[in-house]
Each structure stands twice: as C-alpha cells, then as structure tokens.
Rosetta silent file (secondary structure, phi, psi, omega in degrees, C-alpha in Angstrom):
SEQUENCE: MDRRYFIKSMAGAGALIATSQLPALAEDRPAEFPKRGRYERLSLSYATVKIGLKKPFSVLHLSDSHLSATYAGEDEWKWGQKETRTRTFGGDYIVHTGDLIDYQSEANFDLVRKYFGDKMFGSLGNHEFIHEKWKDSYANEKYKDGTRRQLKKVYPFDISLHSQVVNDVNFVTLDDVFGYVTKEQVRQFKKEVKKGLPIVLCMHVPFFTENIWRATCRFWKTDGPMTDGKLPPATGDYLKQQEDKTTNEFIAYLKKEPLLKCILAGHEHISVEDQFSATCREYLVAGGFLFHGREVMFI
SCORE:     score description
SCORE:     0.000 S_00000001
   1 L     0.000  137.821  175.595  104.386   73.067  180.458 S_00000001
   2 L   -76.543   99.878 -172.191  107.742   74.810  180.109 S_00000001
   3 H   -73.427  -22.977  174.778  106.401   78.322  179.701 S_00000001
   4 H   -67.012  -43.617  177.413  109.731   79.864  178.762 S_00000001
   5 H   -68.591  -35.773  178.174  109.922   77.515  175.800 S_00000001
   6 H   -56.776  -48.554  179.972  106.211   78.061  175.214 S_00000001
   7 H   -62.385  -46.372 -175.977  106.711   81.792  174.784 S_00000001
   8 H   -66.160  -19.242  178.907  109.718   81.420  172.511 S_00000001
   9 L   -80.545  -11.724 -171.716  107.670   79.092  170.293 S_00000001
  10 L   -70.714  139.062  174.211  105.060   81.744  169.638 S_00000001
  11 L   -99.325   -7.461  178.789  104.598   83.129  166.169 S_00000001
  12 L  -162.589  163.398 -175.202  102.245   85.855  167.342 S_00000001
  13 L  -129.728  154.629  176.959  100.983   87.540  170.436 S_00000001
  14 L    73.604  -31.394  175.218   97.670   88.720  171.763 S_00000001
  15 L  -147.701  -25.767 -163.585   95.981   86.757  169.030 S_00000001
  16 L  -119.331  127.844  170.962   98.476   84.818  166.987 S_00000001
  17 L  -158.245  136.046  177.298  100.505   81.679  167.557 S_00000001
  18 L   -74.688  101.426 -172.404  101.126   78.713  165.302 S_00000001
  19 H   -67.701  -20.713  176.996   99.538   76.064  167.502 S_00000001
  20 H   -67.379  -15.509 -178.636  101.151   73.256  165.538 S_00000001
  21 H   -96.972    3.470 -179.536  104.462   74.430  167.008 S_00000001
  22 L   -63.637  138.948  178.993  103.385   74.149  170.656 S_00000001
  23 L   -73.428  159.891  175.756  105.748   71.989  172.704 S_00000001
  24 L   -68.063  156.742  179.285  104.630   68.806  174.398 S_00000001
  25 L   -66.414  136.224  175.783  103.578   69.017  178.024 S_00000001
  26 L   -81.973  144.932 -178.684  106.415   68.705  180.505 S_00000001
  27 L   -81.379  -24.825 -176.207  105.953   66.099  183.229 S_00000001
  28 L   -90.456  157.311  176.152  107.735   68.077  185.898 S_00000001
  29 L   -63.777  134.116  179.916  106.442   71.076  187.782 S_00000001
  30 L   -57.348  128.543 -177.428  107.559   74.333  186.067 S_00000001
  31 L   -63.787  -28.953 -177.211  110.678   75.595  187.838 S_00000001
  32 L   -68.547  -25.604 -174.351  109.542   79.203  187.439 S_00000001
  33 L  -130.070   71.203 -171.872  106.407   78.595  189.557 S_00000001
  34 L   -64.687  -18.664 -178.882  107.335   76.072  192.277 S_00000001
  35 L   -85.767   -4.510 -179.610  104.124   76.654  194.252 S_00000001
  36 L   -97.920  146.652 -176.335  101.969   75.513  191.354 S_00000001
  37 L   -76.070  164.667 -176.488  101.054   71.887  190.783 S_00000001
  38 L   -68.245  -19.672 -179.423  102.177   69.712  187.893 S_00000001
  39 L   -99.830    6.061  176.577   98.641   69.679  186.448 S_00000001
  40 L   -85.174   85.808 -174.943   98.195   73.442  186.484 S_00000001
  41 L  -128.374  174.837 -178.893   98.585   73.868  182.745 S_00000001
  42 L   -61.940  126.433  178.267   96.950   75.715  179.906 S_00000001
  43 E  -104.951  116.694 -173.560   93.288   74.733  179.553 S_00000001
  44 E  -101.510  140.270  162.114   92.087   75.185  175.982 S_00000001
  45 E  -108.856  169.424 -170.502   88.650   75.682  174.519 S_00000001
  46 E  -134.459  148.185  176.767   88.145   75.465  170.767 S_00000001
  47 E  -148.332  154.744  176.776   86.334   77.339  168.018 S_00000001
  48 E  -126.806  130.053  178.059   86.147   77.210  164.222 S_00000001
  49 E  -113.862  118.265 -177.557   85.609   80.258  162.010 S_00000001
  50 L   -90.698  115.671 -179.787   84.484   79.500  158.459 S_00000001
  51 L  -117.470  -30.775 -174.703   85.843   81.995  155.941 S_00000001
  52 L    98.142   41.016 -175.964   86.487   79.841  152.857 S_00000001
  53 L   -81.532  148.739  173.419   90.274   79.806  152.969 S_00000001
  54 L   -75.006  -29.533 -177.555   92.482   77.840  150.583 S_00000001
  55 L  -128.626   92.564  178.413   94.905   77.196  153.453 S_00000001
  56 L   -60.791  153.117  177.921   93.252   76.662  156.862 S_00000001
  57 E  -156.092  164.115  179.862   95.287   77.534  159.948 S_00000001
  58 E  -117.327  150.805  171.297   94.959   77.815  163.709 S_00000001
  59 E  -130.581  156.409  175.597   95.787   80.582  166.172 S_00000001
  60 E  -108.918  119.861 -179.144   95.893   80.553  169.956 S_00000001
  61 E   -98.485  121.714 -179.654   93.991   83.382  171.595 S_00000001
  62 L  -129.877  155.042 -178.771   95.212   84.321  175.080 S_00000001
  63 L  -156.865  158.129  167.186   94.445   87.250  177.356 S_00000001
  64 L    56.132   64.199  175.626   94.910   88.774  180.809 S_00000001
  65 L   -88.741  -26.403  174.165   98.110   87.274  182.188 S_00000001
  66 L    54.647   52.930  175.993   98.716   90.232  184.559 S_00000001
  67 E   -58.991  136.367 -173.348  102.472   89.828  184.969 S_00000001
  68 L  -130.987   79.605 -178.912  103.482   91.480  188.255 S_00000001
  69 L  -116.989  144.018  179.500  107.215   92.153  188.413 S_00000001
  70 L  -145.254  137.093  178.341  109.028   95.009  190.186 S_00000001
  71 L   -88.338  155.769  170.809  112.726   95.814  190.560 S_00000001
  72 L   -59.410  137.562 -179.208  114.469   96.897  193.749 S_00000001
  73 L    98.982  -16.501  175.683  114.486  100.693  193.855 S_00000001
  74 L   -79.119  165.650 -166.967  111.047  101.129  192.276 S_00000001
  75 L   -69.561  165.379 -173.450  108.403  102.905  194.329 S_00000001
  76 H   -62.690  -36.990  179.868  106.485  101.505  197.300 S_00000001
  77 H   -60.630  -43.078 -179.637  103.162  101.341  195.440 S_00000001
  78 H   -66.194  -36.549  176.853  104.626   99.037  192.777 S_00000001
  79 H   -67.574  -36.068  175.305  106.111   96.765  195.430 S_00000001
  80 H   -64.258  -40.867  176.243  102.726   96.628  197.113 S_00000001
  81 H   -61.595  -43.990 -179.647  101.174   95.666  193.795 S_00000001
  82 H   -57.020  -45.372 -175.844  103.796   92.966  193.280 S_00000001
  83 H   -69.978  -43.609 -175.538  103.063   91.383  196.649 S_00000001
  84 H   -81.310  -40.916 -174.871   99.266   91.506  196.476 S_00000001
  85 H   -76.813  -32.545  178.377   98.670   90.947  192.767 S_00000001
  86 H   -62.752  -35.342  178.216  101.151   88.099  192.368 S_00000001
  87 H   -64.081  -28.825  179.825   99.199   86.112  194.953 S_00000001
  88 H   -86.311  -47.654 -167.723   96.146   86.557  192.722 S_00000001
  89 H  -101.256  -13.440 -177.406   97.524   86.341  189.221 S_00000001
  90 L    70.418 -150.912 -174.594  100.693   84.261  189.452 S_00000001
  91 L  -149.657   43.321 -178.691  103.366   84.814  186.842 S_00000001
  92 L   -67.302  130.742  177.011  102.640   83.086  183.547 S_00000001
  93 L   -89.303   81.658  179.342  104.830   84.303  180.741 S_00000001
  94 L  -132.633  167.957 -176.850  102.172   84.421  178.032 S_00000001
  95 L  -128.276  158.381 -166.642  100.898   87.026  175.579 S_00000001
  96 L  -172.200 -171.139  177.908   97.407   88.066  174.634 S_00000001
  97 E   -84.864   60.457  171.757   94.783   90.696  173.830 S_00000001
  98 L   104.206  154.951 -173.770   95.662   93.026  176.664 S_00000001
  99 L    58.133   40.317  170.291   96.662   93.092  180.315 S_00000001
 100 L   -59.833  -42.955  176.653   99.889   91.265  179.581 S_00000001
 101 E  -111.502  153.813 -176.735  101.254   93.232  182.533 S_00000001
 102 L   -86.230  -24.537  179.906   99.316   94.187  185.641 S_00000001
 103 L  -165.066  164.450  179.849  100.899   97.645  186.034 S_00000001
 104 L   -78.738  124.536  170.755  103.759   99.695  184.653 S_00000001
 105 L  -153.773  157.500  179.557  107.188   98.897  186.102 S_00000001
 106 H   -63.273  -34.275  178.105  110.630   98.604  184.590 S_00000001
 107 H   -64.618  -43.929  177.579  110.632   94.907  185.483 S_00000001
 108 H   -66.107  -40.282  177.479  107.345   94.355  183.627 S_00000001
 109 H   -60.922  -37.112  178.030  108.570   96.417  180.666 S_00000001
 110 H   -66.404  -33.637  175.211  111.654   94.215  180.478 S_00000001
 111 H   -65.250  -40.058  176.951  109.392   91.163  180.305 S_00000001
 112 H   -60.927  -47.799 -179.752  107.555   92.788  177.397 S_00000001
 113 H   -62.416  -35.123 -177.353  110.853   93.500  175.621 S_00000001
 114 H   -69.670  -39.998 -170.433  112.041   89.963  176.296 S_00000001
 115 H  -103.047   -8.930  172.314  109.020   88.135  174.939 S_00000001
 116 L   -99.410  143.125  177.792  107.915   90.409  172.106 S_00000001
 117 L  -144.257 -164.836 -177.250  109.865   90.428  168.868 S_00000001
 118 L   -61.058  -31.194 -177.468  109.476   91.208  165.207 S_00000001
 119 L   -93.776   -2.249 -179.195  106.960   88.387  164.781 S_00000001
 120 L   -79.605  154.898 -171.041  104.980   89.153  167.918 S_00000001
 121 L  -152.300  133.027 -179.516  101.562   90.726  167.634 S_00000001
 122 L  -172.720 -179.082  175.427   99.109   92.004  170.212 S_00000001
 123 E  -128.581  156.642  178.480   96.931   94.682  171.741 S_00000001
 124 L   -86.065  158.544  172.238   97.183   96.563  174.999 S_00000001
 125 L  -115.342  178.600 -179.839   94.771   96.343  177.908 S_00000001
 126 H   -62.460  -31.515 -177.974   93.781   98.879  180.525 S_00000001
 127 H   -71.158  -22.410  175.604   96.446   97.564  182.929 S_00000001
 128 H   -61.707  -24.500 -177.936   99.214   98.424  180.474 S_00000001
 129 H   -93.306   -9.095 -174.691   98.425  102.076  181.189 S_00000001
 130 L   -78.230  120.866 -179.616   98.295  101.824  184.995 S_00000001
 131 L  -129.583    3.631  179.099  101.284  103.518  186.614 S_00000001
 132 L  -157.959  174.304 -179.927   99.809  104.669  189.921 S_00000001
 133 L   -54.572  128.615 -168.199   96.924  103.886  192.261 S_00000001
 134 L   -77.648  141.964  170.190   93.902  103.619  189.986 S_00000001
 135 L  -131.752  141.618 -178.744   90.931  105.984  189.931 S_00000001
 136 H   -59.119  -27.811 -178.547   87.903  105.583  187.646 S_00000001
 137 H   -68.503  -10.162 -179.037   88.305  109.204  186.569 S_00000001
 138 H   -81.035   -7.926 -171.641   91.549  108.219  184.819 S_00000001
 139 L   -77.409   69.578 -178.986   89.759  106.263  182.057 S_00000001
 140 L  -154.550  173.662 -177.708   90.335  108.771  179.268 S_00000001
 141 H   -66.276  -33.395  179.266   92.795  109.817  176.560 S_00000001
 142 H   -60.979  -42.528  178.743   94.429  112.420  178.806 S_00000001
 143 H   -64.539  -43.183  179.503   95.434  109.715  181.272 S_00000001
 144 H   -63.584  -33.590  179.590   96.790  107.519  178.475 S_00000001
 145 H   -61.293  -24.448 -177.868   98.786  110.458  177.133 S_00000001
 146 L   -62.018  -31.368 -179.381  100.766  110.476  180.378 S_00000001
 147 L  -132.628   11.074 -177.078  102.674  107.305  179.445 S_00000001
 148 H   -60.105  -42.531 -179.244  101.676  106.672  175.824 S_00000001
 149 H   -61.304  -40.625  178.837  105.088  107.742  174.496 S_00000001
 150 H   -65.869  -42.554  179.951  106.839  105.339  176.845 S_00000001
 151 H   -64.028  -35.843  178.530  104.548  102.450  175.903 S_00000001
 152 H   -63.224  -30.068  177.948  105.205  103.080  172.211 S_00000001
 153 H   -76.816  -28.632 -176.176  108.914  102.564  172.902 S_00000001
 154 H   -83.328  -43.275 -176.021  108.298   99.329  174.799 S_00000001
 155 L   -93.344  129.959 -173.107  105.798   97.613  172.491 S_00000001
 156 L   -86.866   41.958  175.654  107.041   96.864  168.953 S_00000001
 157 L  -156.704  167.171  178.995  103.775   97.686  167.170 S_00000001
 158 L   -70.232  112.823 -172.846  101.324  100.572  166.799 S_00000001
 159 L   -74.967  -13.026  179.340   99.479  100.450  170.123 S_00000001
 160 L   -83.313  -51.595  176.607   96.481  102.398  168.763 S_00000001
 161 E  -158.753  129.571 -177.495   95.681  100.198  165.748 S_00000001
 162 E  -140.755  155.105  179.144   97.884   97.693  163.996 S_00000001
 163 E  -137.151  151.885  176.790   97.375   95.019  161.361 S_00000001
 164 E  -148.419  126.296 -179.288   99.101   91.848  160.263 S_00000001
 165 E   -90.465  125.432  178.195   98.059   89.617  157.356 S_00000001
 166 E  -127.056  116.937  178.908   98.263   85.876  158.028 S_00000001
 167 L    49.186   47.482  176.962   97.310   83.441  155.260 S_00000001
 168 L    67.716   19.608  172.899   95.174   86.076  153.538 S_00000001
 169 E  -117.570  130.909 -177.089   93.360   87.032  156.760 S_00000001
 170 E   -93.376  107.563  175.512   93.834   90.556  158.125 S_00000001
 171 E   -88.766  117.853 -177.329   94.277   90.550  161.924 S_00000001
 172 E  -114.083  122.810  176.224   93.603   94.075  163.191 S_00000001
 173 E  -101.649  144.822 -171.492   94.369   95.021  166.798 S_00000001
 174 E  -137.255  134.619  174.424   92.622   97.975  168.386 S_00000001
 175 L   -84.753  103.042  173.530   93.155   99.965  171.586 S_00000001
 176 L  -126.987   38.372 -164.995   89.737  100.140  173.245 S_00000001
 177 L   -63.441  -19.795  177.217   91.066   99.674  176.775 S_00000001
 178 L  -112.459   20.240  172.103   88.562  102.042  178.393 S_00000001
 179 L    93.379   -7.890 -176.373   85.581  100.865  176.362 S_00000001
 180 L  -125.992  165.915  173.100   85.590  103.466  173.592 S_00000001
 181 L  -123.260  164.145 -179.101   87.303  104.129  170.252 S_00000001
 182 L  -105.174  164.479  178.134   88.392  107.399  168.652 S_00000001
 183 H   -61.676  -36.717  178.977   87.531  108.923  165.295 S_00000001
 184 H   -64.968  -39.061  177.283   91.121  108.398  164.134 S_00000001
 185 H   -65.052  -39.076  177.257   90.898  104.691  164.929 S_00000001
 186 H   -61.669  -42.831  179.224   87.666  104.442  162.951 S_00000001
 187 H   -62.189  -44.323 -179.801   89.379  106.126  160.011 S_00000001
 188 H   -65.412  -39.479  179.757   92.328  103.730  160.209 S_00000001
 189 H   -63.415  -41.259 -179.637   90.064  100.701  160.449 S_00000001
 190 H   -65.173  -27.883  173.294   88.162  101.711  157.326 S_00000001
 191 H   -66.399  -36.982  177.461   91.500  101.877  155.501 S_00000001
 192 H   -65.460  -37.355  179.274   92.040   98.249  156.526 S_00000001
 193 H   -60.521  -35.383 -178.272   88.634   97.323  155.100 S_00000001
 194 L   -64.766  -14.990  175.951   89.724   98.709  151.728 S_00000001
 195 L   -68.184  -20.428  175.910   92.323   95.917  151.521 S_00000001
 196 L    78.521   12.978 -178.715   89.414   93.609  150.757 S_00000001
 197 L   -99.541  152.420  172.470   90.588   90.811  153.059 S_00000001
 198 L   -60.523  142.116 -171.761   88.558   89.015  155.729 S_00000001
 199 E  -116.040  134.996  167.635   89.160   90.714  159.080 S_00000001
 200 E  -113.350  117.509 -178.018   89.694   89.360  162.581 S_00000001
 201 E   -93.663  123.133 -177.295   89.421   92.197  165.102 S_00000001
 202 E  -116.911  125.115 -176.855   91.551   91.717  168.240 S_00000001
 203 E  -157.171  169.867 -175.292   91.075   94.015  171.224 S_00000001
 204 L   -82.185  -60.006 -178.346   90.935   93.993  175.006 S_00000001
 205 L   -84.048  128.597 -179.679   87.410   95.137  175.928 S_00000001
 206 L   -68.828  157.034  165.865   84.669   93.273  174.059 S_00000001
 207 L   -86.914  107.905 -167.080   81.963   94.995  172.078 S_00000001
 208 L   -68.430  132.082  161.341   79.161   93.790  174.304 S_00000001
 209 L   -97.129  170.613  179.029   76.184   91.857  173.050 S_00000001
 210 H   -61.248  -40.279 -177.950   73.309   91.252  175.445 S_00000001
 211 H   -69.651  -37.947  177.507   74.446   87.666  176.039 S_00000001
 212 H   -67.774  -38.212  177.324   78.071   88.661  176.677 S_00000001
 213 H   -65.941  -41.327  179.174   76.909   91.350  179.092 S_00000001
 214 H   -62.064  -43.172  179.016   74.644   88.890  180.883 S_00000001
 215 H   -64.933  -38.711  178.044   77.522   86.406  181.227 S_00000001
 216 H   -61.223  -45.653 -179.226   79.818   89.172  182.473 S_00000001
 217 H   -66.617  -35.922  177.895   77.355   90.185  185.161 S_00000001
 218 H   -63.484  -38.746 -177.956   76.856   86.569  186.227 S_00000001
 219 H   -71.104  -42.446 -173.435   80.605   86.143  186.679 S_00000001
 220 H   -91.817   -4.359 -178.038   81.236   89.370  188.568 S_00000001
 221 L   -65.304  132.488 -175.326   78.024   89.382  190.607 S_00000001
 222 L  -112.689   -4.704 -176.182   78.840   89.333  194.326 S_00000001
 223 L  -110.886   30.556  177.353   75.389   89.284  195.951 S_00000001
 224 L   111.706  166.267 -176.253   74.257   85.847  194.807 S_00000001
 225 L   -71.579  153.785  172.344   73.432   84.099  191.526 S_00000001
 226 L   -83.841  126.860 -175.787   71.265   85.576  188.788 S_00000001
 227 L  -122.488  -13.804 -175.004   68.109   83.470  188.524 S_00000001
 228 L   -95.071  -11.063  177.478   65.543   85.502  186.599 S_00000001
 229 L    76.749    0.848 -179.738   67.457   85.777  183.285 S_00000001
 230 L   -69.560  150.683  177.773   66.752   89.488  182.988 S_00000001
 231 L   -77.897  119.218  178.379   69.329   91.677  181.292 S_00000001
 232 L   -64.178  151.352  178.551   71.114   93.752  183.973 S_00000001
 233 L   -62.231  146.512 -178.442   71.275   97.513  183.302 S_00000001
 234 L   -69.063  135.167  174.023   74.326   98.658  181.372 S_00000001
 235 L  -138.773  174.776  172.153   77.206  100.044  183.409 S_00000001
 236 H    53.385 -132.342 -175.892   80.921  100.668  182.896 S_00000001
 237 H   -63.969  -36.066  179.790   82.323   99.875  179.453 S_00000001
 238 H   -63.905  -43.327  177.978   78.969   98.602  178.140 S_00000001
 239 H   -65.359  -40.006 -179.972   77.267  101.859  179.061 S_00000001
 240 H   -62.310  -39.550  179.058   80.129  103.835  177.550 S_00000001
 241 H   -64.622  -28.272  177.653   79.752  101.940  174.266 S_00000001
 242 H   -81.135  -33.813 -172.381   76.092  102.950  174.198 S_00000001
 243 H   -93.926  -27.896  179.423   76.618  106.584  175.160 S_00000001
 244 L   -77.107  117.971 -171.936   79.820  107.473  173.278 S_00000001
 245 H   -60.121  -46.791 -178.243   78.655  108.581  169.822 S_00000001
 246 H   -62.533  -43.899 -178.781   81.810  107.563  167.924 S_00000001
 247 H   -68.453  -43.388  179.842   81.939  104.127  169.530 S_00000001
 248 H   -61.194  -43.053  179.387   78.225  103.487  169.144 S_00000001
 249 H   -69.258  -34.529  178.991   78.331  104.390  165.463 S_00000001
 250 H   -66.371  -42.891  178.413   81.454  102.278  164.927 S_00000001
 251 H   -62.492  -41.764  177.505   79.790   99.205  166.437 S_00000001
 252 H   -62.091  -40.050  177.517   76.757   99.750  164.210 S_00000001
 253 H   -63.394  -44.558 -179.322   79.081  100.035  161.210 S_00000001
 254 H   -61.178  -36.239 -178.559   80.891   96.815  162.141 S_00000001
 255 H   -65.546  -18.141  179.559   77.611   94.905  162.351 S_00000001
 256 L  -105.146   -2.110 -176.290   77.023   95.698  158.681 S_00000001
 257 L   -88.566  110.500 -175.749   80.598   95.062  157.468 S_00000001
 258 L   -69.721  -19.284  179.602   80.687   91.652  155.718 S_00000001
 259 L   -76.599  -16.811  177.557   84.495   91.417  155.802 S_00000001
 260 E   -77.226  114.793 -174.138   84.468   91.251  159.616 S_00000001
 261 E  -107.270  -21.823 -172.419   84.547   87.518  160.380 S_00000001
 262 E  -163.816  143.841  171.443   85.599   87.262  164.013 S_00000001
 263 E  -121.399  130.726  175.910   86.276   89.334  167.150 S_00000001
 264 E  -115.175  127.206 -176.654   88.757   88.155  169.785 S_00000001
 265 E  -145.970  176.438 -179.603   88.681   89.912  173.167 S_00000001
 266 L  -144.966 -126.450  171.529   89.372   89.433  176.861 S_00000001
 267 L    75.762  -41.425 -172.575   89.185   91.741  179.892 S_00000001
 268 L   -87.722   -6.632  177.990   86.244   90.047  181.649 S_00000001
 269 L    65.359   25.817  175.821   88.228   86.950  182.763 S_00000001
 270 L  -131.943  154.493  172.428   85.573   84.596  181.358 S_00000001
 271 L  -100.665  114.758 -179.267   85.316   82.389  178.288 S_00000001
 272 E  -152.458  154.864  178.863   82.099   83.192  176.459 S_00000001
 273 E  -141.974  157.383  177.860   81.022   83.654  172.856 S_00000001
 274 E  -161.159  159.543  177.286   78.088   85.133  170.975 S_00000001
 275 E   -77.025  122.105 -178.752   77.036   86.100  167.472 S_00000001
 276 L   -89.121  -40.923  179.973   78.031   89.723  166.883 S_00000001
 277 L  -151.744 -176.182 -178.839   76.653   90.114  163.360 S_00000001
 278 L   -62.664  -27.747 -175.698   75.510   88.036  160.410 S_00000001
 279 L  -113.166   -3.181 -169.164   79.125   87.369  159.408 S_00000001
 280 L  -133.340  132.600  172.157   81.006   87.678  162.715 S_00000001
 281 E  -111.151  141.669 -178.031   81.160   85.726  165.973 S_00000001
 282 E  -107.493  133.996 -178.447   82.793   87.253  169.062 S_00000001
 283 E  -123.652  124.471  168.964   84.961   85.195  171.430 S_00000001
 284 E  -103.121  142.749  177.817   86.142   86.200  174.894 S_00000001
 285 L  -117.874  143.114 -179.119   88.809   84.087  176.572 S_00000001
 286 L   -70.368  172.585 -170.979   89.301   83.736  180.309 S_00000001
 287 L   -63.747  138.439  173.639   92.426   84.943  182.066 S_00000001
 288 H   -63.143  -28.073  178.302   95.834   83.581  181.217 S_00000001
 289 H   -66.697  -15.871  174.680   96.621   83.745  184.930 S_00000001
 290 H   -98.614    9.164 -179.606   94.005   80.973  185.237 S_00000001
 291 L    65.605   34.613  178.788   95.752   78.981  182.459 S_00000001
 292 E  -102.229  146.866  174.671   92.907   79.559  180.011 S_00000001
 293 E  -158.612  168.646  175.833   93.219   79.901  176.241 S_00000001
 294 E  -136.222  127.922  173.922   91.244   79.214  173.089 S_00000001
 295 E   -90.707  122.319 -179.012   92.491   77.640  169.891 S_00000001
 296 E  -111.283  122.330  177.367   90.665   79.150  166.935 S_00000001
 297 E  -100.861  128.916  176.659   90.811   77.372  163.580 S_00000001
 298 E  -104.905  123.983 -175.898   90.164   79.442  160.472 S_00000001
 299 L  -127.778    0.000    0.000   89.020   77.387  157.477 S_00000001
C-alpha cells in the first residue's frame, strides 16, 4: 500500500477515517520501506457497533505506530532511539489512538505537523510525552507538564480531551496515557454527555476489564504460557485504575452511562475486545507498526 497516499486520504486520525476512501493496494513494494515485503500490508479486523443511526458509516481505528525519526544535530539519546526502535517498529506513516511517535524529536514533530490537519483527529499516547530516557517515576502530571505546552503547539487539537461529531455520533478523545484521568477531564466529559449524542470514547490506555487484562498478561508474559485461566494480579495501569479514586469513580460512572456506545483504545499491542458495560463494547487494536487496524462500522 502507498502509505503516503494512505495518510493523505484520511478523514480522521486516532479513530476516524472514511474507509470508503481507502486507496487500492499497490502491487509494488512501498518505496519508503524497501526492506519490507510486498505483502506486508495493513491487516484489518472488523467490528459492528449498533446504535440505531439513520446513516451508517465506518471508521478505521489504528494505534501505536511508534514513528522513530531524528534530525542531525539532535542529542545522542534520540539517535540511539532512532537506531534501536526503528529496527523494532519500522516507519509506517499512520495515525491512531496514541503512540503515533515513539519519542519527542523535531523530526517526529514534523511528521505530526505533516500528517495532521484541520480534519485530523486523535489522542496522545505515553510515548508522545517521552523526551529523555524513561523512568517509571515519570508517569505523572508533573512530568507531562515539562513538555505539555510544546505538544499543544504541535498537535492541532486539545490533547487533554477533545470531541468531534461525525454523523450524529460524538467521538471523544481522552488523555489517559499513564492509566489515570483527572477531575477536570471528568468534568469536561460530563459536559459532552449533556449534548445527548451517542459517545465513542477514544484513548490510548484501555479501561481494563478482567478479560482484557487476562489477554494483556498472556501477550506480555515472558516465562511461558498461561494455562490455568486464573486472573493475574493487577499491576501497572490496571492497578492504578483501581487505586486512583478519581479514575475508579469515573470508570464506575461510565459503566452506568447509556450514551457510551463504544471504547477504542490501544497501548497493549494486541487486538482484543470485551463488553465494558450494558451499552458499550471496548476494542483494543494491535500496533500499527505490525500493520494492524480495525474497521468499525456504526449502524
């Protein structure tokens, strides 16, 4: 697939693209990625969300492309990231629910500016905030404050919470890149609910159900397969969602909100889905660097 043309065809980012406008597959190997084979193309899974719309439509949900570009003159750490991470993630020019870029660099920021426009739409991931060698202690608002102003200049939407109405469906993007939400985000989300439209929540880190957590642990487990089916103890973002009072209460609120119809997330590099509430199903999509995506039809 000609990914430069693919990007320019997009009507939305991080969650939104008019899939009817996707170009046909190119027969030749993409010139941008000469080491990749001609059959290394976007692999789609499919889902249908029933809302009761007068005008059904489809969106393409993509996540975790981890673009790894660095200019000459940028620091040694970023060049090290470029060399090591590019071997892992490749260089697909796609957009999604977070981790569009693997780390902050002027080269990556220029890619963001190039491929986002007035019609683009998306959410940030934890890697959008990474500007130095990562430490777990950085996963807080203070760390994000260090480059938040710069990111606001680069991304053409409200990186904390943003909304866009498409065919009478309210797509709301949320910054939950370290597993938690803030009281201000909860307040803003409740304002969106007052619009009275069905809501699709798009964010980087999923709100874990037991089945999504089990699938996550199966994928990332390094000491052999899980065979007993037991639920692994909560750690990381899942534990934070249980222990952070604001986030825990927000998730409980969402489970009772009938206007919430769908959650689109990424971060875990797996494609998995589960029922989040009586009215909402949650979909995670595997990494864009693996050529994964999901076409979601809303009817």
